[in-house]
C-alpha positions as CSV (number, residue, x, y, z in Angstrom):
1,M,9.6,-11.9,4.7
2,P,8.3,-8.7,2.9
3,K,9.5,-5.5,4.5
4,T,7.8,-2.0,4.5
5,T,9.6,0.8,2.8
6,T,9.3,4.6,2.8
7,A,6.5,5.8,0.4
8,S,7.3,8.2,-2.3
9,S,4.9,10.1,-4.4
10,A,6.7,8.9,-7.6
11,D,6.6,5.3,-6.8
12,A,4.0,3.2,-8.7
13,L,1.9,0.7,-6.4
14,C,1.2,-2.7,-7.7
15,C,-2.2,-4.5,-7.1
16,C,-0.9,-5.8,-3.8
17,E,0.9,-2.9,-2.5
18,Y,-0.6,0.0,-0.4
19,I,0.4,2.9,1.8
20,D,-0.3,2.4,5.5
21,N,-1.6,4.5,8.1
22,V,2.1,5.8,9.0
23,G,2.9,6.7,5.2
24,E,5.0,3.7,4.5
25,K,4.7,1.4,1.4
26,S,3.7,-2.1,2.5
27,H,2.6,-5.3,0.9
28,M,-0.4,-7.4,1.7
29,L,1.9,-10.4,2.4
30,A,3.3,-8.4,5.3
31,C,0.0,-8.1,7.1
32,C,1.3,-9.9,10.1
33,C,4.8,-8.3,10.3
34,D,5.9,-5.4,12.2
35,C,3.1,-5.2,14.5
36,E,4.1,-4.4,18.0
37,A,0.6,-4.4,19.4
38,L,0.2,-7.9,18.1
39,D,3.4,-9.2,19.4
40,D,2.8,-7.6,22.8
41,S,-0.6,-9.1,23.0
42,C,0.4,-12.7,22.1
43,D,3.2,-12.4,24.9
44,R,0.6,-11.4,27.4
45,L,-1.7,-14.1,26.3
46,I,1.0,-16.8,26.6
47,T,2.2,-15.5,30.0
48,C,-1.5,-15.0,31.2
49,R,-1.4,-11.4,31.8
50,A,-4.0,-8.8,31.1
51,I,-3.9,-7.2,27.7
52,P,-4.2,-3.1,28.3
53,N,-6.8,-1.1,26.3
54,K,-4.3,0.7,24.2
55,N,-3.0,-2.6,22.8
56,C,-6.5,-3.5,21.8
57,Q,-7.0,-0.1,20.3
58,A,-3.9,-0.2,18.3
59,L,-4.4,-3.7,17.2
60,C,-7.8,-2.8,15.8
61,E,-6.4,0.1,14.0
62,V,-3.8,-2.2,12.5
63,I,-6.2,-4.7,11.4
64,S,-8.4,-1.9,9.9
65,D,-5.4,-0.6,7.8
66,R,-4.1,-3.9,6.7
67,C,-7.5,-5.6,5.7
68,R,-7.2,-4.9,2.1
69,I,-8.1,-6.7,-1.5
70,P,-5.9,-6.3,-4.5
71,W,-6.9,-3.6,-7.1
72,C,-5.4,-3.1,-10.4
73,D,-6.2,0.6,-11.0
74,G,-2.7,1.8,-10.2
75,S,-3.4,3.1,-6.7
76,G,-2.8,-0.2,-5.1
77,A,-4.6,-2.5,-2.7
78,I,-7.8,-0.9,-1.4
79,Q,-8.9,-1.0,2.2
80,L,-11.8,-2.9,3.5
81,H,-13.6,-0.7,6.0
82,T,-14.4,-2.5,9.2
83,D,-18.0,-1.2,9.3
84,I,-18.6,-2.5,6.0
85,L,-16.7,-5.8,6.2
86,I,-18.4,-6.8,9.5
87,P,-21.9,-7.0,7.9
88,V,-20.6,-8.8,4.8
89,T,-19.2,-11.5,6.8
90,V,-21.4,-11.8,10.1
91,I,-24.8,-12.2,8.1
92,P,-23.9,-15.0,5.9
93,L,-21.9,-16.8,8.8
94,S,-25.0,-16.3,11.1
95,L,-27.3,-17.7,8.8
96,W,-25.2,-20.7,8.0
97,L,-24.8,-21.3,11.8
98,C,-28.8,-21.2,12.1
99,T,-28.8,-24.5,10.0
100,V,-27.8,-26.4,12.9
101,S,-31.2,-26.6,14.6
102,L,-34.3,-24.6,15.2
103,L,-33.1,-23.6,18.7
104,V,-29.9,-22.4,17.4
105,T,-31.8,-20.2,14.7
106,V,-34.0,-18.7,17.6
107,I,-30.8,-17.7,19.5
108,V,-28.9,-16.3,16.7
109,L,-31.9,-14.1,15.4
110,I,-32.5,-12.7,18.8
111,S,-28.9,-11.9,19.4
112,M,-28.5,-10.1,16.1
113,P,-29.8,-6.8,17.1
114,F,-27.7,-6.7,20.4
115,F,-24.6,-7.6,18.3
116,M,-25.4,-4.7,16.1
117,L,-25.5,-2.4,18.9
118,M,-22.6,-3.7,20.8
119,F,-20.4,-3.3,17.5
120,Y,-21.5,0.1,16.9
121,R,-20.7,1.3,20.5
122,I,-17.3,-0.3,20.2
123,W,-16.6,1.1,16.9
124,K,-17.7,4.5,17.8
125,R,-15.6,4.4,21.0
126,R,-12.4,3.4,19.1
127,T,-12.7,5.7,16.0
128,K,-14.3,8.7,17.8
129,R,-16.6,9.1,14.9
130,E,-20.4,9.4,14.7
131,R,-21.2,8.5,11.1
132,T,-20.8,4.9,10.0
133,R,-21.8,2.8,7.0
134,F,-22.4,-0.3,9.2
135,F,-26.2,-0.2,9.3
136,Y,-26.3,0.7,5.5
137,A,-24.3,-2.3,4.6
138,W,-26.2,-4.4,6.9
139,A,-29.4,-3.4,5.2
140,M,-28.1,-4.0,1.7
141,V,-26.6,-7.4,2.5
142,S,-30.0,-8.4,3.9
143,I,-31.7,-7.4,0.8
144,L,-29.3,-9.4,-1.4
145,I,-29.8,-12.3,0.8
146,V,-33.6,-12.3,0.4
147,L,-33.0,-11.9,-3.5
148,L,-30.5,-14.7,-3.6
149,E,-32.8,-17.2,-1.7
150,F,-35.7,-16.2,-4.1
151,N,-33.4,-17.2,-7.1
152,I,-32.3,-20.5,-5.3
153,I,-35.9,-21.5,-4.8
154,M,-36.6,-20.6,-8.4
155,W,-34.0,-23.0,-9.8
156,S,-34.3,-25.6,-7.2
157,D,-35.6,-29.0,-8.4
158,S,-37.1,-29.9,-4.9
159,S,-40.2,-27.9,-5.3
160,P,-40.4,-26.4,-9.0
161,D,-44.2,-26.0,-8.8
162,R,-44.4,-24.1,-5.5
163,L,-42.7,-20.9,-6.7
164,S,-43.3,-19.8,-10.3
165,F,-41.1,-17.6,-12.6
166,F,-43.4,-14.7,-12.4
167,H,-42.8,-14.4,-8.6
168,V,-39.1,-14.2,-9.0
169,I,-39.5,-11.7,-11.8
170,F,-42.1,-9.8,-9.8
171,I,-39.5,-9.4,-6.8
172,D,-36.7,-8.5,-8.8
173,I,-38.5,-5.6,-10.2
174,T,-39.6,-4.7,-6.8
175,V,-35.9,-4.7,-5.6
176,V,-34.9,-2.3,-8.5
177,L,-37.5,0.0,-7.7
178,M,-36.5,0.0,-4.0
179,F,-32.8,0.8,-5.0
180,W,-34.1,3.7,-7.1
181,A,-36.0,5.1,-4.1
182,L,-32.9,4.4,-1.9
183,I,-30.5,6.2,-4.2
184,S,-33.0,9.3,-4.2
185,A,-33.2,8.9,-0.4
186,R,-29.4,9.1,-0.2
187,G,-29.3,12.4,-2.2
188,D,-29.4,15.9,-0.8
189,P,-31.8,16.1,2.0
190,G,-31.8,19.9,1.7
191,V,-28.8,21.1,3.0
192,I,-28.7,24.7,4.0
193,Q,-25.8,26.3,2.0
194,K,-23.9,29.4,2.6
195,S,-24.0,32.4,0.3
196,E,-21.6,32.4,-2.7
197,K,-18.9,34.2,-1.1
198,G,-18.9,32.0,2.0
199,R,-20.2,34.0,5.0
200,P,-23.5,35.9,4.6
201,C,-21.6,38.7,6.6
202,P,-18.3,38.5,5.2
203,S,-15.6,39.0,7.6
204,N,-13.1,40.4,5.2
205,I,-14.7,43.9,5.0
206,K,-12.1,46.5,5.4
207,H,-12.7,48.8,8.4
208,A,-11.9,52.3,8.7
209,K,-8.7,53.3,10.5
210,G,-9.3,54.1,14.1
211,S,-12.7,52.6,14.2
212,K,-14.2,50.2,16.8
213,T,-13.0,47.1,14.8
214,S,-13.5,44.7,17.9
215,T,-17.1,45.6,18.2
216,S,-17.8,45.1,14.4
217,E,-16.0,41.9,14.5
218,T,-18.2,40.7,17.3
219,W,-21.2,42.0,15.3
220,L,-19.9,39.7,12.5
221,E,-19.2,36.7,14.5
222,N,-22.7,36.7,16.2
223,G,-24.5,37.3,13.1
224,S,-26.7,40.0,14.8
225,H,-26.6,43.7,15.8
226,E,-27.3,43.0,19.7
227,N,-23.6,43.5,20.7
228,V,-23.3,46.8,18.6
229,S,-26.5,48.2,19.9
230,S,-25.6,47.4,23.4
231,H,-22.8,49.9,23.4
232,K,-23.6,53.5,24.3
233,I,-23.8,55.4,21.2
234,D,-24.1,59.2,21.0
235,Q,-27.7,60.1,19.5
236,T,-26.0,62.6,17.3
237,D,-24.0,59.8,15.6
238,V,-27.2,58.0,15.2
239,Q,-28.9,60.9,13.3
240,Q,-25.9,61.5,11.2
241,A,-25.8,58.1,10.3
242,N,-29.4,57.9,9.4
243,S,-29.3,61.0,7.1
244,G,-29.2,60.4,3.4
245,S,-29.2,56.4,4.1
246,H,-31.1,53.9,2.3
247,F,-31.5,51.6,5.5
248,K,-34.2,52.0,8.2
249,D,-32.0,50.1,10.6
250,P,-29.9,52.6,12.7
251,V,-27.3,49.9,13.6
252,A,-26.7,49.2,9.8
253,N,-26.3,53.0,9.3
254,L,-23.9,53.2,12.2
255,L,-21.6,50.3,10.6
256,M,-21.4,52.2,7.4
257,A,-20.6,55.5,8.9
258,N,-18.4,54.6,11.8
259,F,-17.0,51.2,10.9
260,G,-16.3,51.4,7.2
261,F,-18.8,49.0,6.1
262,E,-20.1,49.2,2.4
263,M,-23.9,49.3,1.7
264,E,-23.3,46.5,-1.0
265,D,-22.0,44.0,1.8
266,L,-24.7,44.9,4.2
267,Q,-27.3,44.3,1.5
268,K,-26.2,41.0,1.2
269,C,-26.2,40.3,4.8
270,A,-29.6,39.6,6.0
271,N,-28.8,39.1,9.5
272,F,-29.1,42.7,10.6
273,K,-32.9,42.5,9.9
274,K,-33.1,39.5,12.3
275,E,-35.8,39.8,15.2
276,T,-35.0,38.4,18.5
277,I,-37.7,35.8,19.5
278,Y,-37.9,35.3,23.2
279,Q,-38.6,32.0,24.7
280,E,-41.9,33.3,26.4
281,T,-43.4,34.4,23.0
282,V,-43.0,30.9,21.3
283,T,-46.1,29.1,22.0
284,W,-45.9,27.0,18.8
285,V,-44.0,23.8,18.3
286,D,-40.5,24.9,16.7
287,S,-37.8,22.5,15.5
288,R,-34.9,24.9,16.7
289,P,-33.6,25.1,20.1
290,F,-33.5,27.8,22.6
291,K,-30.4,29.2,24.2
292,G,-30.2,32.1,26.8
293,G,-33.9,32.5,26.5
294,E,-34.1,33.2,22.8
295,L,-34.9,31.0,19.9
296,E,-31.8,30.1,17.9
297,T,-32.3,31.4,14.4
298,W,-28.6,31.3,13.5
299,C,-26.2,28.2,13.6
300,K,-22.7,29.0,14.8
301,L,-21.3,25.7,13.6
302,C,-22.4,26.0,10.1
303,D,-22.4,29.9,9.9
304,V,-26.1,29.9,8.2
305,R,-29.4,31.1,9.1
306,K,-31.8,28.5,10.4
307,P,-35.1,28.8,8.8
308,P,-38.4,27.6,10.5
309,R,-38.6,23.8,10.5
310,S,-34.8,23.3,10.1
311,G,-32.3,21.5,12.4
312,H,-28.6,21.0,12.8
313,C,-27.3,17.2,12.4
314,N,-24.5,16.5,14.6
315,V,-23.6,13.5,12.4
316,C,-23.7,15.0,9.1
317,R,-22.5,18.3,10.6
318,V,-24.8,20.3,8.5
319,C,-28.1,22.3,8.9
320,I,-31.1,20.6,6.9
321,Q,-34.2,22.2,5.9
322,G,-37.3,20.4,7.1
323,R,-35.0,18.0,8.9
324,D,-36.7,14.9,10.4
325,H,-33.9,12.8,11.6
326,H,-30.6,11.1,10.7
327,C,-31.2,7.5,9.5
328,V,-28.4,5.2,10.0
329,W,-29.9,2.6,7.7
330,I,-29.4,4.9,4.7
331,D,-26.3,6.8,6.2
332,N,-28.1,10.0,5.4
333,C,-30.3,12.8,7.1
334,V,-34.1,12.8,6.0
335,G,-35.1,16.2,5.2
336,R,-37.5,18.1,2.9
337,N,-35.9,16.8,-0.3
338,N,-35.7,13.2,0.3
339,H,-38.4,12.6,2.8
340,R,-40.9,11.0,0.3
341,S,-38.2,8.8,-1.3
342,F,-37.3,7.6,2.1
343,I,-40.9,6.6,2.8
344,V,-41.1,4.8,-0.5
345,A,-38.0,2.9,0.1
346,M,-39.2,1.9,3.5
347,L,-42.5,0.6,2.0
348,L,-40.6,-1.3,-0.7
349,F,-38.2,-2.8,1.8
350,I,-41.0,-4.0,4.0
351,F,-42.9,-5.4,1.1
352,I,-40.0,-7.3,-0.3
353,S,-39.0,-8.8,3.1
354,C,-42.5,-9.8,3.9
355,Y,-43.6,-11.2,0.5
356,G,-40.2,-12.8,0.0
357,G,-40.2,-14.4,3.3
358,Y,-43.8,-15.6,2.8
359,M,-43.2,-17.1,-0.5
360,V,-40.1,-18.9,0.7
361,L,-41.7,-20.3,3.9
362,I,-44.6,-21.8,1.9
363,S,-42.3,-23.4,-0.6
364,V,-39.9,-25.2,1.9
365,C,-42.6,-25.8,4.6
366,I,-45.8,-28.0,4.6
367,S,-48.6,-25.5,4.0
368,E,-52.3,-25.7,3.8
369,T,-54.8,-23.5,1.9
370,F,-57.5,-21.7,3.7
371,F,-60.7,-20.3,2.1
372,K,-59.2,-21.6,-1.1
373,V,-56.9,-18.4,-1.4
374,V,-54.4,-18.1,1.4
375,R,-51.8,-20.4,2.0
376,V,-50.2,-20.8,5.3
377,P,-47.2,-22.8,6.4
378,I,-48.1,-25.1,9.2
379,Q,-45.0,-27.6,9.6
380,C,-41.5,-26.2,9.2
381,Y,-39.5,-28.2,11.9
382,H,-38.9,-31.0,9.1
383,V,-36.4,-28.7,7.3
384,Y,-34.0,-29.5,10.0
385,E,-34.3,-33.2,10.0
386,L,-33.5,-33.5,6.3
387,E,-29.9,-33.6,5.1
388,D,-30.3,-30.7,2.9
389,T,-28.5,-27.8,4.1
390,V,-30.0,-25.3,1.5
391,S,-33.4,-25.9,2.7
392,S,-32.7,-25.1,6.4
393,L,-30.6,-22.2,5.2
394,I,-33.4,-20.8,3.2
395,F,-35.6,-21.2,6.1
396,A,-33.5,-19.3,8.3
397,S,-33.1,-16.5,5.9
398,S,-36.8,-16.3,5.6
399,C,-37.2,-16.0,9.3
400,Y,-34.4,-13.3,9.4
401,A,-36.2,-11.3,6.6
402,L,-39.5,-11.3,8.5
403,L,-37.8,-10.2,11.7
404,V,-36.1,-7.2,9.9
405,A,-39.5,-6.5,8.3
406,G,-41.2,-6.4,11.8
407,I,-38.7,-4.0,13.0
408,M,-38.7,-1.8,10.1
409,C,-42.7,-1.6,10.4
410,L,-42.5,-0.1,13.9
411,A,-40.2,2.7,12.2
412,L,-42.7,3.1,9.4
413,L,-45.6,3.3,12.0
414,N,-43.6,6.2,13.6
415,Q,-43.3,8.0,10.5
416,V,-47.0,7.7,9.7
417,I,-48.0,9.1,12.9
418,M,-45.4,12.0,12.5
419,I,-46.8,12.7,8.9
420,S,-50.3,12.6,9.8
421,Q,-49.7,15.5,12.2
422,D,-47.5,17.2,9.7
423,I,-44.6,17.3,12.3
424,T,-41.2,16.0,12.1
425,S,-39.2,14.2,14.4
426,Q,-36.9,17.1,15.1
427,E,-40.2,19.2,16.2
428,L,-41.3,16.3,18.2
429,H,-38.1,16.1,20.1
430,M,-37.9,19.7,20.9
431,A,-41.6,19.8,21.9
432,A,-40.8,16.9,24.2
433,Q,-38.2,19.1,25.9
434,R,-40.7,21.8,26.4
435,G,-43.5,19.6,27.7
436,L,-45.9,19.7,24.7
437,V,-46.1,16.3,23.9
438,Q,-49.0,14.0,25.0
439,C,-48.9,10.2,24.6
440,A,-45.4,10.3,23.5
441,V,-46.1,11.1,19.8
442,C,-48.7,13.6,19.9
443,A,-47.5,17.3,19.9
444,G,-49.7,20.1,20.9
445,N,-49.9,23.8,19.7
446,N,-48.9,22.4,16.2
447,V,-49.7,25.4,14.0
448,N,-49.0,23.3,10.6
449,N,-51.4,20.5,11.6
450,R,-54.6,20.8,9.1
451,G,-56.0,17.4,9.5
452,I,-54.8,13.8,8.5
453,L,-55.9,13.9,5.0
454,Q,-54.7,17.5,4.1
455,N,-51.4,16.6,5.7
456,W,-50.7,13.5,3.8
457,I,-51.8,15.4,0.4
458,H,-49.2,18.2,1.2
459,F,-46.6,15.5,2.1
460,W,-47.1,13.7,-1.2
461,K,-47.2,16.8,-3.2
462,G,-44.1,18.0,-1.4
463,K,-46.0,21.3,-0.2
464,R,-45.6,20.8,3.4
465,P,-45.5,24.4,5.2
466,Q,-42.0,25.5,6.0
467,S,-42.9,28.1,8.4
468,Y,-44.7,28.7,11.5
469,G,-46.6,31.7,10.4
470,P,-45.7,35.0,8.6
471,S,-44.2,36.6,11.6
472,V,-41.7,34.0,12.6
473,V,-38.1,34.0,11.2
């Protein structure tokens, strides 16, 4: 029986060896060895005792760590992540189960969305992570299944005259275009970067000896001059600090005169120019939240300034310019830079699913032609009466593709409504909290709404307004 050994950085790993989660070298053949959680769970099952939650959690961690495949690049066996492995295995097995009967097909297809939500909740609770590639892998496997069934129908001898070579080539080209749009959508959504030296207001500025260091550090941490200006400062100091200075802001002059700040450092810091925007004065739809009665224009988590129409993503843990939402299907945020690519990928995905599902249905089902143009499948139950598993599998895959396309159409409709108003999902969410939303999707006081046609022109040209007016910071 293979045994684990302590890992060393100088040891070379063969294709089946790996370093486990405790830092020891192990082998794929030892996947069922040295697992206390598995042994204890088996003992409890045999003795009809309840299995505690800590055992289930430990067992899930062990399975996730030991689920690997051999790899020959010198780093040993690579780990198969659970959130990717589940879609790769569940979707084909579910579609194969659909070949039993039409009733089973309906039950399986209806239960798939509930299974996805249940798995994500369990995975999130076990791993304590927000971000996952589960939905992205699920979408990719679904597309590949539709593409595979198209090629199966193409080379099938049962109905060679019902699906021509042109249709297969057309759908293959469309899939390539969709993947191109998807790669672009998974790019940079418009992450707001820090300055070259890190903090816009660098905290490594050397203060003068005997100065009020605690006050200046508070000023740096908050990214504003409110705490400094709240202290009682002698008017004489203000006049002395303002004399001969290039800054009109008295707080900036006080920082240079009394706290040892350099003018070059303050020039790189734009925060001291920030104006406080109170909640009562904000009458427009804004993407940024309110805290303490003021509009948050600075993100303390990312340490960056939040410009208009931006938002912080709790999943990506960054601030995005023109943030719309975080899409789990592409495992990325949708922002100013990738919003158009995201819409194109959605359109192509829906087209591939609908077109592919329709062409496959008229190929395996009995169809009739209406108005000498449109062919409609009218009888499909016979695919389960035949002893041909391939036909029933292709039929179930087509129904699954059409179901996914229907769900995606709802998401596309939501995007169409948002773009027609020139508003993002982030802005709509914040407007709903302030009671500025009507009919659940229409926001009032949207200063960027210039009409449906003009909004769409600005969207496709990439010229959507990125502010709420000249006086809004």
